[in-house]
C-alpha positions, 0 to 999 in steps of 0.5 A: 500499499502506499502511503496514503493522506487522512484527514486525522493523518498519514497511513501506511502499512508498516512505521518503517515507511514512517518520516522520522520524528525528532524528540521533543525539545522540552520533556513532558512534565507530567501526563497530560502533555505526552506524546507516545513515543516518550513511553518508557514502559508497557504494561497490560492487566486483562483476561484471557484476550490480552493474555493472548489465549489460543491466539495462533490456532491450532499447532503441529505440537498439540501441547502448544495448541492450549498456549497463551500467545503472550508475545502476539498479545495486540495490549502487551505482547513484545514478539519480533514483527508482531504487529502489537500496541508496544511494539508500535510504540517501540519503533519510536522508542527503541529503549521500551520495556515490559512487552511479553516474549514468547509462549507458555500453558494457560495461567488460570485465574477466575474469580475466587479459584485463583492463586493466592500472592505472587505465584501463577506469573512466567515474568521471564515471558509475561515481563509486564503483561499481569493478565490471566485467563479465565479473570473476572474483574474481581481479579484485577487488584491481584494482578497489580497487587501482587504481580504488576506491582512486585515486578516494577519494583523489581525492574528497578523501574524509575517513578519518573519514567512515563508508563502505559497500561492498557486494561480490559476487562468484562468479558468473562464477567459478561459470559457469566450472567447466565450463573450469576448465583454462583458467579456474582456479576453486575455493573455496581461489582464491575466498577468497584473493582476496576476502580480498587484496581486503578487506585492500587496503580495511581499509588503505587506505580506513579506517571501512567496512562491507563488505555481503558478498553471496551468490551468486545461485543461476545454475543456476536459470537453466535452468529458469526461462527454458526454452523462454521465448518472451521470451528470443528477443526480440533475436534471433528463435530458440531461447534458447542461453546463451552467458555461462554454457552450465555451466549451460545444457545439456541433459539428463543433462549439464546437471544433473551441471553444475549439479548441480557449480555448486550445490556450488561455489556452497554452498562460496563462501558458506561460503568468504565467511562464514568471511571474515566471522566472521573479520573480526568476531572481529578487531574492527577500529574502523574496518573490519567485515565483514557477512554477506548471504546471497541465498536468491533462489528464482530458479527460482520468479521471474516471467520479467521478473525476468530481462533480456530482451537476454540473459535471463541478467543480472538486469532492472530490477526484480530490482535493485529488488527486492534492493535494498529487501531488502537494505535492509531486512535492514541492521540486522536479525539473521542469523536476518532476514538469512537468509530467503527472499527473496520476489518482491513486485509493489511492492517495500516497504522499512523505514522506519529506526528511531531504535534501529537499528545494524549488527550487526556483533558477534554476529550470527552466533553469535560 
């Protein structure tokens, strides 16, 4: 693809096609005056999506098929050549640290069924991607308190260094809607859990910008995967998803549960936006949250957008496209950040411009 100039900037298929950007003559003094290349560290918290679970699909070695492919996670991956938000930032700041590398088996943490204390991670692979498969919003504080903060301290990361934290959570909370009596969910608990985790980050990891990502439309997995042979490759039987049956029940019952899930998803996103607005209003000089909704028309995407392991988790192709879209919008205003994500045959990325800044004030009409 040739260089394409749009109203929001210059877009290419590789940042190597972009002109160099000179370092700023006056360094940023707070999180409210940052250009993305001024991040020194990237971090991530979330669930199996952020962990890159099953992202590379069915493998020749069966032992690898059920792995978390941490290095290609859109939010926290650092594998060489992978299109991830950390790697896109690193193009402009080669000294950037924190991106996960490689893969390993599943690190499970599901509500109360979660390891206690600083166990359950592999720091050599995970680096500063603290996400855990199965995680609910109530598990976020565990990730931050028992892994992320200790790792930041162990690495002697300066308090003055600017840090990027990607937060995406909620898919498992949505999937528990049909079993709420067993695992409590709901917007109030969701909001308080996210707030607790972010307050711990604010108190212990200064100079952090948190990119709060909205929900993937889980209910849309049903029409996308219905009667798809692609979804019967690992087990040659009709596709039955056991990871989120609430979204994939057939008939009128399924239509009803999917409607309930969509309603709860809207509530979750509204609470996340509320949290972001609260932090932007408080205007801490060393901590802020920004909002990235995820208007992802998943039902219209190709079936290859999902892993052929389970037809539920995003494939590496989707990680690439979400990473590119996330990077492209990082310095744009709220209107641009809210535009519908489109599936591109080849992801396009926006060239960094000298005047770019992450908008932490005013972008939400404050």
